[in-house]
N, C-alpha and C positions, 0 to 999 in steps of 0.2 A: 581590151588593156594593153598593158603593155607589160609583155611576158617576163621580157627582162630586166626590169625594174621590178618586177614582182619577185624576183629572184632574192633580190634585196632584205625580205623581209624574213629569210630564214637567220635563226640567231648563229648560227654559224658563217654567216656569207661575208665576205672581206668589205672592208672600209669603205670601199669602192662601189659594191654595190647596194650596200647599206645606205650611204650617201645620196644614192640613185630613187632609192625606193622611198627616202623623205622626202627627197624632192617632187617626186611622183605624187605624193599625197596631199601635200601643200598645190599642187599643183589641179588637184581633182577637186580638192576642199572648193579651189573659186572658180572651176570650172560648174558654169550651169547647169549642164545634164548628165556633166560625170557621176553621178548617183542614180541616175536609172541603169548602169550599165551595171553598178553593185549590186542595185539593187534586182538586178535580173540574173545576176550571178548568183544569190544568195537563194531567189527563188524557183530558177532551174537546176542548180546544185550542180555548176558550170566544176567547180575548182574543189577536189577533197581535197589540197594543203589547208590545215589548222591555221596556218598564221596570215594565207590570203581571205581565209574565210572573217578573220577577226579583220583584216584591215577594210574587209567589205561593210564591217557594221559600225567600225569607225567613220568611215565620211558617210554613211546614213547618220550617225549620230551626231556629226558636226551638219548635217542638212538641217534636220529635225530643230535641233538647241540654236542654231544662226541664222538658219534661211529659209522657215518654213512658209511664213509669210509672203516670200515671194511666187510662193508656186503656187499654180492653179489648183483648182478645185479638182479637176480629173487627177492631178498628179498626186495632189496629197492624198488621193483615195488609193491611188498606187502602191504610196507607200505600206496604207493600211495592207493593204490584200497582200504585198508582201511579207510581212511580217506575221499574216494570220498563214498565208502558206509553207512557209518556214517554218512553223509551229507545227501546221498539220505533218511535214515531212518526219518530225520528230519522235513523231508515233510512230513512223515505223522504221527508222534506221535501224539497218543490226544491229550497231554499238552506237551508245549517246554519244554528243560530242563532249569535245575536252571542259573542262568546267571554267575556263578563262573564257570560251567562247559564250556560253550559258550565261553566265554572267554579264557582257558584255552586250549580248542580245535582250537581257533583264531591263540593259540603262536604257536602251534605244524605247522599249514598248515603256520604261516609265517618264522619258520624255515626252514620248507622242501623247501616252495617256494625259500628263499634267498640259498639254496643248489643248488638248482636242474633248476631252471629255464632257466637259459644261456647254461645249458648243457641239461638233459633230458626233461625236461618238460617245454616246450617254448608255451605250448596251457594250462598254469594254469589257464588264467582266463577265458579262453572258455571253458573251461573244468568245469570249478564253475558255469558260466552262464547259461549254459548249464543245469545242478541240478537244479538249485534254481528259474528259470527261475523272474517270479512276486511272484512267492509266500513268505506271508509277514516274514513265518520262515525264508526261506533261505533266504529272504533276508537281514533278522536281522543277520544271520552267515556272508554272503557275505559280509558284512559294518564292522561287527569285524573284517575278516580276514583284511583287505583293512586297517582298522587301526593299526592294529597288525604289515603287514608289510610297514606302514610309521614307527611303532615305531623303525623296526629293520634298515630302512634303512636312517634316519633322524634325529632321534628324539638325541639331545645333549646331554643330561643327558646318555646315552646308551653309554660307553667307546668304541670304537672299536680301533683293535689292524690296523695299516697302511695297510697291505693286504687286511684285512675285508671292511676299507676306502675304496680301490680299486674297491673292489667288488662291493661297495652297488654303486660307483660312472657307472660300467659297468652298471649294472642293471638298475639304472636310465634311463640310455643311451636308450637302449635297449627298453625300458617301451615307453619311448616318442615315439621311430621309429616304433613300433609295435602293440602296445594295446592300450595308451592312450584314445587317438580316441572312441576307444568302451565302456571304461572305462565310459568316462564323457558322452555318448550318454547312458550309462547304468544307469547313476546318474539323469539324467534329466528326464528317462522314470519312476524311481517311485518316483521322486518328485511327478511330473505328477501325477502319479496314487494314493499316498497315502498320498499327501498335508489336505485335507479333512478330511482322515478314520483314518487315522492312524499316530498318530501325532509322538509318539515314533520313530518309524521306517525315519516318513520323520526328526526328529532332528538329529539323527544318520548319515541318508545322509549329511544333511549341513557340520556335524562336516566335515565326510569325507571328501568332497569338500576344507572347510576351510583350513583343513591339508595339501592337495597333490596339493593347487594353489599355493604354494610356489615353487613349483618345475614341475612343468608344464608349455605348453604355454597356456599364460594368456589369449591368445584372445580365445579360448577354453571357457573360462567363460568369461570372461568381453564380452559378446556379447549381444544382445536386446533381446533374448529370456531367457538365464539365470539370465539376471538383473532383467529383469522385473518380472522374477517368484520369485526370490528374495525380488525384492520392495513386489511382492502382499505378500509374508510368512510375510513381517514386520506389518501387518494390523491384522495377525490371530494373536492371545495373546498366542495360547502353541507354537506358533513356533518361535515369533521374538527376542526371547532374542536368539535362537539359527543363522537365519537371519540373526541377527547385528553380533554376532562374525563372520559370515562368507563373508559377506560384509568386514570385518575389514582387512581380510587377504587376499581380492581380492584389498581392496586400501591399503595393506601394501607392495607388490609384487613389485619388483624394475619393471622399467618401463622408457621410454624417458619420460623425463620434460613437455614437451610439451602434450602429450599422457595422460600421469598422471593427469594434470590440469581440460584436456577436460572430463577424465573416473570421478575425482571428481563434477568437477562444475554439470556435467549432474545429477550423484547422489545426489548432494544437492538441486539442483534444485527438483525432485522428491520427496524427503523426504518433504521440503518444500512444497510443494503443497498439500502433503497428511496431512502434519500441524503437523509434528514430531517434528520442531521448537518453538512449542508453550508448551513449559516446563512448565508451570506452570500449565496446562491444565492438565497432566499427573499425575496418582496419585501410578503407579506403578512403586516403586525404585528400583527394581530386573532389570526391562526393561531396566529404566533411567541410570541404573549404566552402561549395556552395550552401550545402546547409549552411556553415554559419552565417553568410550571407541572408541565407533566409530569415532564421531567427533574429538575424541583428533587426530586418525590415518589418518582423512581427512586434517586437519590443518597441521599436521607434514608432512603429506606428498608434501603439497604445499609449504611450507618451503624449504624443499629439493630440490624441484621442482625450487624454484625460486634462491636457493644457487647454485644450479646448470647452471641456466640459466644466472646468475651473472659474473659465473668463464666462460664461454663460452662466454661472450659482448654480448650477447643475450638480449640489453635493453627493445626491445618491447616484448617479451615473458615474460619476467623477472618484468616490470610494470602489467602486465597482472595478473601474479599470484601474486603478492604485493595485488593487486587491490581485487584478490578473497580472502583472507587470510584475510584482512580487514575485509570485508562482512559477514565473519565466526566468529567475537571478539565479536559481540552481545550475540552470541549463546554459546561463549568459557565462559563470567561473566556470564550468567543465571547460567550454569552448575556449574562456579567456586562459586558460591554464596550458593547452593543448599546445604538446611538442613544437607542433607544426607554426610555426611564425605566421603563415597566411592565414593559418584556421581564426587565431586567436585576432590579427590584423581586422578580420572581418566583422568581430564583433563588439568592437573598442565604441563604436558610434552608439550603440543601447545603453555601454555599461556608462561612457560618458554624460549620455542622456538624462541614465536615473540618477546617476549622482547628481546632477541640477535639481532633478526633482527634491531630494533628501535634503540636498542645500536651501529648497525655499519652504520647506518644514518646522514648525518652531521644536517642535519633541519628535526624536529618532524612539523606536523600541529598539528593545533588545534585538530582536532579531534584524532592524536595519541598521546598529551597529556592530551586528555581527557581520552581517554583508561587507558593510563598508570594510571592516578589517581583512575579510576577506579578498577584497580587490586589490587592497593595499600589498600584501603579501606574496597578490598574484601578479602583482607588475614589480613589485622587488624578484620574482623569479625570475621572471619574462626578461628583464632587463639585462640579464647575466649572457657574455656571449658564449657561442658553445665552442665544442673543439675545433670545428674545423674552418672557424675564422682563421682566415691567412691578413695576417696585420703588415707584412711586408709587402704583400702585391695583391691590394685589393680591387674584386672587380663586383662586378654586377650584384651576385650573390651579398658580399660584404656593405656595395650600397644599399642593396633593399631590409638592410637591419638596420643601417643607420636612419634608416626614415624609418623603420617601425622602431623605432627608439624613439624617435620624434617624437609619436602619435603616445607612447607610452609615458614620456614627459609630461603632454595635454593631461593623460588622466591621474598624473600623481600631482600637477598643480591643481584640478578638480578636487582632490580631495585633501590638498592642504585647505582649500572653500570651504567644504563638509566638515571637517574636523581637524583642524589645525595640533592641535593638544597629542593625537594620537598618533598622527603622523611622523609629527618632529619623537614620539617617544618610541613609534615603530622601528625609526632610523636608529637612532640613538643606540637603542636595541642590538639590533641587527652589525651596527660598526663597532660597536665595543667588543661584542662577543666576538668577532672576525679579528680584528687589530690585535688582539688579546695574541693571538696566536697564528700572525699572519706567515711567519715563517714555514708552519705545516698546511699553510690554509693551501686550494689553487688558485691558482693567479686570476680567472674569473670571478673569483667569490669576493675574491680583495680588492678587484676592480672596482664590481659594483655596489661596494660599503662605500669605497672611497666619491664614487659617482653619484649615490645617494646625497649624500653631506653636500658634495657640489649643488646636487640639484635644489636642495632646500633654502637654496639664494635665492634661487627665482618663486621655490611654490611660496615662501615664505614671505614677500618682501616687504622691505624698508625705505624708505628715507634714505639716500647718498650713502646706500651700503652700510647704515649704520646697522648692525646685529648684536654687537655686544653692548648694546645703551639699550633703556624703555623697559621692555617689559624681560622679567629677571627672570623667570623660570626659563622663558626661551633662550634669552642671550647664557645666562650660566650655563643650558643644553650646550652651544654651538662654542660655545667656548671652550667646554671640558674636548668635545671631539677634535678640535684644531689644536688643543694641546695633546691629547693622545695623536693623532695625526703628526705633528714635526718629533713629537719622540720617540714614540715607536720604534722608529730606523724605517719604517716601511719605505721610505724613498730608494733600500737600496735594494728594493725588491728586484727579483730578473725578469723581468715583463717588460716590455716599451709601454704596454695600454698602464699600467700599476703606475711608471714611472712621471708620464705621461698624464694620468690624472691625478696623482699628489700636485705636481705643480700647479696645471688649473686652478687646482680647490686652496693651494695657498695665496695665489693671484685674485683669484676669486674673495677670499675672506681677508683681503690685506690688512682692513680697517683691524684684526687681531693685534698684528702686532704694534699699532699705537698701546693697544692694552696690554700686553706683554710681550715688550720689546726683548725681553731675555733672550727669545726665543731665533731674533733676526741671523745673528753669524751662524746658527745650525742651519737655516734654512739658505743663506749667501753660500756658503759651499755647497751643500745638494745645488747648486745651479752653475756652480763655477767645475766641482770638479767632476766624476766619469760617471758619475749618474744626472746631467744635464749638457752641459755646453761640452763634456769630451766623451760623451756618451757612444757606445759603437755602433749605434743607430741613428743614419744622418737623416732621419724624419724626426727622433727626441731631440737631434742637435739642433735641429731648423725651429721648432717649434719651440724651443726651452730658452733661443736666442730671442724670439719676441716677447715670451712671458715672462724673461728674464728684466727686460725694457720697460713696460709694465712694470712690475716689483719693485723697480727703483726707483720710476717717479711718481707712483703712487707713497713709496715708504721717503722721497726726498732728504724731510725734515730728520728720519734717525737713520741717513746712511751716513752723518759726517763721520764718527769714529771708524769706518770702514772702508773711506774712497780711496787713499795712495794702496794701500792691500787691494782692494779690488783693482784698481790699475795696473797695478803690476802684475794679476795675476790673469789679466787678459790678454798683456801686450803681446803674448803671440797670437794670438786669435784677430788682432787688428793688423799682422802681418798683410803688405800687398803681394799678390802669388801670380809675380810675369810669370808667362807663358813657356818660358826657356827651363824655368828649374826643375819643373817633375815630378815639384812636391802635389800632392792634394791634400788642399788644405781640408782642416775639417768641419769648416762652415764655409757655403756658398757665397758671393757677393751680394744678392739680395739679405740672408741671413746678416752679414757682415756689417752691414747698413743701421741693424737695429746696436748692432754690438758701440761703431760709434756714437751712436744718436745716448746711449745709456751712459760712454766715458763723458762725451761734450757734460749732460743732467748730472754729472757727480760733481762734475769741474766748478760746472755755474751756479749750482745752486746749494753752493758748501760755503761752510762759515768762516773760508780763508779770505784773508786780504786781498786784493786786486792783483798784487806783483806777484803772490803765488799762483792766483789763477792762472794768469798769464804764462807763467812759467812750465805749469802742468798744461793748459793746451797747447803752448810750445812743441811741449815735449809728442803730446798728441797725434800733432799734424804736420811735424818736420821731419820725420821718414816718408812721408805721405809725398812731399813736397820733393826730396832730393831723388825719390826714386821715380818720378813724376819729369823728372829732369833726365835723367838716365834711360828712358825708356821712349821721351819725346828723342831723344839723339839716336835712339835706334830704331826708330819707325823710319827716322827721314835719310837711316842706310838702307832700310830693310829692302831686296827686291822683290821675295815671293808674295804675292797676294796672300794668301792665308795667313803668314807671318804678321804683315800688316796689319789683317783685321783684330787678330788677338791680340796685337800691341795696344791695339787702339782701345779695344775694350778693355784693358787693363788701366790705360791711361782714363779711361770714363770711370771708372769703377773710383780712381784717385778723387779724382775732383768731385763724385757721388759722395762719397765717406767724407770729406772736407764741406761740402754744402749741410751732408748730415747731422754733423755737429753742431751745425747754427741753430737748427732747430730747439734747442736747447734754452737760447736766449728769449727774453720779452718785457713788459713794459718796463719790469716791477727792476730785472735783471739782462740791463744791455750791455751792449758787446764794449762800448765805451766804460759803462760805469763796471764792467767786470776785468776793464785793462786788457783787452784782447784784441781792441783795434789793427795794432801793429801786424799781428799773427797772422790774420783775415788779409792785411795788406799785401801782407808775403805770399800770402797763396794768390792773390788775383796776381801778382808779379808775375809767378811762377805759372800759371795754366797758362796765360792770354796769347802766350809765342804761340800755345797750340793754333790758335785760331790760322797760323798763318801757311800752316805744314798744309803741303799739296795734297799729302796723300790721307784717305778716310776723313775728306773733311766731314760728312755729314754728323757721325758720332763724335767727332772731337767738339764740334761749332755745338752740338745737342748738348755735351755736358759744359762746356766753359758757357752758356746761355743762360742755363738753369741754376749754374752758379750767382751768376750779374743776377739773376731775378733775385736769388737771397741775401746776396749783400747789400741790393738797394735798400733793403729793409730793415738790415741788421748795422750797415757801415752808415748810412745817407749820406750825406754831403759827401761825406771821405771816399765814396767809387769815384764822385762828378768825373774827375782826372784821366780814369781810364776808360769815359764812355766813349770819346769820338774815336780812338784806335781801335777799340774793338767792333764799333759799329762800320768802320770803314773796312775791316777783314773779314766782317761778316756779311758784307755786302758785295763782295768780289762773288765773281761766278757763282752767283744765284741760281736757285731753280724756284716753281714757286713755293714748295715745301717748306725750303730753307726762308723765303719774307715772309710764309704764314706766320712762322715761330717766332721770326725776330722782330715782328710791327708789335706783337703784346710787349714787348721788352719795352720800346721806345714810347707804345699809351703808359706802362707802370712812369718809367723817367718822367713822363712829360705830365702826368696828373700827379706827380708826387713833389715833384720840384716846381714845375710852371715856369715862374718867369727867370729861375734861375738858369736855367738850362737853355732860353731863348737864343741867344749865341747859336748856341752847339745846334739846334734845332733849322734858325734860319742855314747856317752851314749847310747840314746834311737832306734837307726838306727835297731840294728837287733830285738827289743823288737818288736817293731812296724812291722818288715816281719813277727815274726817270729806270730802275732797275724793276720795278713792279710792271710800269709800262710794255716794258721792251720784252716780258716773260707772256701778259694778258695777248701782246699783238704775233707772238708767235703761231706760226701751224699748225693745226694737228689736225689728225684722220676725224670726219665727219661723224664718224660713228665710235669713235674714242673715248666712252663714258670718263673712264677713269682722268683725261685728262680734262673734259670740259667742266668735271666736280672741282680739279687742286684749282681751275681757273676761278670757279664760282667763287670758292671758299676764298682765294685769295683777293679777290674782289671785296668777297664783305671784309677781309681784312683791313684794305686800303679806305675803306670806308669807315671803319672804326677809328684809325686811325688820326683821318679827319674832324670825324666828331669829336674826339681827344682833345687834339688843338683847338678845336674850336671853343667846344665846353670849358677848357681849364684859362680862358678867358687870353689867351695867345693868338688870337688870329692874325695878328699883325705879322705873324709869322708866314703866313700863306701872303700877305697883303706886299711883302719887303721883298716877293719873289721875279717884281717884275711884270707888266701888266700883259705880256704874251702868258707868262706861265699860271698866272692867276686868271686868267679868263681859259685858260684851258682845262684847269682845275675843275674852275667852277660849271663848266661844259660837263666837265666826266659826270659831276654829280648829278646835273641834268636830266643826264644820259642814264646813270644809275636808278634814278627815278621814274623814269619815261621807257627803256627800251627794254632793260632787263627786266625776266618775270621771276621775279625773287623778293618776294614781300620782306623777309629780313632786310637784305638790301636794299629795298624802297622807302623802308619805315626808319633806316637814318639817315636816308637823302633826304628825307624831310624834315627832319632833327637839322642837319647840319645848313639845309637851305633857311628854315625859320630862325636860325641863331644869327645868319649872316644877313638876313633880312634885316632886322634889328641895327645891325651893323654897320651893314653896306649899302643902304637902300637907292645910292645913284644908282651904284654898279651892278645892282640886279638888274635895276631899271634898260638899263642899256644894252643885257642879255636878253632883256624880255622884248626891246626895239630888235635885237639881232638875232634871237632864233624865236619869233611870234610863234610858230605851231608848236614848237615844244614845251612853253610856259601853257598855250589851250592844255596839249597834252596832259599838263602837271594838275592845269585845274580840275580837268576834267577825273583825273585818277585819284587824287587826296583822299574820296571817299572812302576810297576802295583799299587801304592803307589802313589800319588800327592806332591813329593819332588821338594823341589828347586833347581836352578842351585848348590847353595852351597854344600848343601846337596849329590847331584849326585856326584858334585868334590870330594866331603870324600869319598863317594866310588871308587871312584876311586884309591884315595889316597889307601882306603882298599885291592886292588884288587892287589896293588903294593903292598904291605909286604907278 
C-alpha cells in the first residue's frame, strides 16, 4: 500500500495528506485487485493503526457491495476466508478492536451474508458460531453482525429496490426454516452465561432479541424460559432498561387477539407482583421512561385485541379485554401525571386509544367517567410550564416541551369528543378560579388557564368560529370566560407567556367582539400600549404586530369609530428607519409590514367618503415617498459598499411597505373606488427612478418589480404608461436570475391586458429575447451545477413567456418580428421540445407548437422541410411528454400538414 497516503487517514493529518488519502481510496475502489491487498492486510494483521484497519474494511465493503459479481469463485472464497480469519484472530487479541472497527466489520459480514447466504454460504451462522463459541469478544462481534444483518433485511429507513426487497423476504423465509431456532438457542445461552458477569454483552443480546422478534416465530421467545429470564433481568439495574425494550418488542408483535391478551396479562401479573407498578417508589427516571413505553405497548396491544374481538363479534373475550384495559388505567394515570415529561409522553398513545374506546361506548360507567376526569386534570396539570423554561432563549429542551404540549392537545381534543360538557365545565372552573386571583398566582398557572380557553376553540369545533351562537350553554360559558379575560386586567401580567396567550386568545375568539363590542376599546389599547406593540420584549412586539393585523381585519366593520385614533397611535411605528439615525426601532421591517397592512385595511374598509380615504392614504404613504427620494440620493453618492447595502435595504423596505398597503383593496373596494389611484401613481413615479440606479441593482429591482406586480392588479390600465420605461431599465445588464424574475411580470401584463399591450410587446419582444439568448449562450464551467440550473430555469421562463403570448391570442406579436426572427423563435421551441432533457420545458414547447399549428400551418410545414430530423424526433418524443388529448389531436393535424 501507499504508506504516505495512509498517513492521511489519521484525523490529525493536515489537509494535503487527507486529500491524498481520499484520492488513494478512490483509486483502490476502481482497481480490480486492490481489495486483495486490503484483505491480506486484515488477515495477516499487517497494520496496527486503527484508521488503516477501518480503511481496509471500507475497501472490502465497496468490493462486496458494488463489484462482487465480477469476482471469480476463488476470489469470492478468499473474501470469506479473510473475514473468518479476522474473526478468529479477535479471539486471541490481547485487546478488543475499537468499536468503530467492529461495527464496520459487522457491516461487511452482513453485506456478504445477504449476497451469499441463499447460494454459496448457507452455513453462514453455523460457521460464525463455531468460531466465536461463548468467547465474550466473539459473542460481541456475533451480536453486532446479527444487528447489521437485521438492518440490511428489515430496517425501513434503508431504501431497497424491489429486487432487493424480494431477496430479503426470501432470506428471512429461508432463515426461519433453517437456522432461526439455533440462533434463538444461542441467544438464550448468551443471556444465561453473561447476565451476571458481562452486562454489555447481555444488553447487546437483548437488543438483538428485540430486533428479531418482529419477524420470527414469537413462540420461540414468548415461552416460560425466555420470558422468565427477561423478567429476571427487569430486577437487575444494569439490564432492566434493555429488558424493558425487549419485552416491549415482544408485546408489540402481531398475534391472535386472545393469545395477545393472555400474554400481556401474564406479564402484567408478574410485573405487578414484583412491585414494578409502584411508580412513586422508583427514582430512576431513565428506567421509568422505558417502563412507561412498555406499559404503553401493553395497553395499546390490549386495545388492538379488543377492537379485533369486537369486529369479530366475540363479545365475551372483548369484555375480558376491556376489563384488562380498565385495570391498567390507574397505572397509566400515574405515568401520565409523572413530573418527567419523557415518562408522561411515552404513555400518551395508550391514553389516547383508551379515550377512543370510551367514545365508542354508548354508556360510561361511573369509574370510566372518573377516569375521563382524571385524564383531564392530568392533561391540564402537564400543560403547565416549569420554572426552568427559558422564554428568552428557547433551546432543545424548550422545543421538546412544545412538541409534548402538542401531544397533550391531541388528548384534550379526544377528551372533548368523549365528554364535551365535562371538558367545558372543567376548563371553566380552572379558568375562573385562576383569573379571580391572577395578581397573586404564578405565571405558569395563569398562562395555562388562558391556554385552556384558547384550546377549547379547536377542541369544541364550530363552523366559521361561531362559538357564541347555537348551543346556548356552551356559548354562554365561552362568552363568560372571554368577558372575564378582557375585563380582569390580566393583560397587564408581567410575563411574556401570559401576555402572548392573552393576545392569541382574543384573536382566536374575535367573534366575541361582534357580540359584545363594548370591549373592543380596551383590547385595542392593550394591543397599542406597553402590553403589546410597545412591550419590552421584541418577541411579544413581533407576534403582536401580526395578531393586531388579524384582529383589525376580522373586525373591520367594528373598527370605524377608532380608525383615526389607531392611525395616530401607530404613527411612530410606521417610521422608516434609515441606517444612519442609529435609533433602534421597536419593530423589525417584517413586523412593520403587518402594521402598514393594518393601516391600509383601516383606511380602505372605513365608511369614509373617497376623498377622506385618499387623504388618509396620502398621509400614510407620503412620508415613505419623501424618505425614499432622500435615501436614493444618498445611495447614489455612497462610496462604502456596506453603507450602500444598508441604504438599498431601507429603500426596499419603503417599496415593500407601500406595496403591502395595497393588499387592503379588493373587488368590492378597488383603488379607483376609494379614490387612491393618484396616491399609488405618485408612488410609482417615486420608486421607478431606483431602476436606473447603478448600485445595488438586485435588491432595488426586486422591490420595484414586486410593487409593479401589485399595481398591475390594483391600478389596472393606469399602470400601463409606466411599463415600457420600467422594462427598458430592467433589461439592462441582466443576469439569468433578473430575467427569470422579470418574465413573470411581462406574462402578467400580457395575460391581463392582451391586445392593449400589443404595441409594447412588439417593441420589447426582441430586446427581451436578445437578453435571454445572450445569457443562455454565455460559457460556463462544465461542472458548475448552479449555472446549469439557472440556465434551465431561464429557459423554462422563456418558453413560459412564449406560451403566454400565444395563449393570449397575441401570436401576431411574434409574426411581426420579421421572418428571420420568427424562424429563430420557432427553432428554439423545436429545440426545447427535442434537445433539452427537461420534461417541464418540453411540455410547454409542445403546447406552443400545437397552438401555432392551428395558426401558422404553412410556416410549420416550411420548418418541417427545413428541419426534417427535428420533426421526426418531435413525433417520436411526443408520447413521452404528458400531453392532453386535445394537444395530441393538434399533433395529428401537424402530421397531416
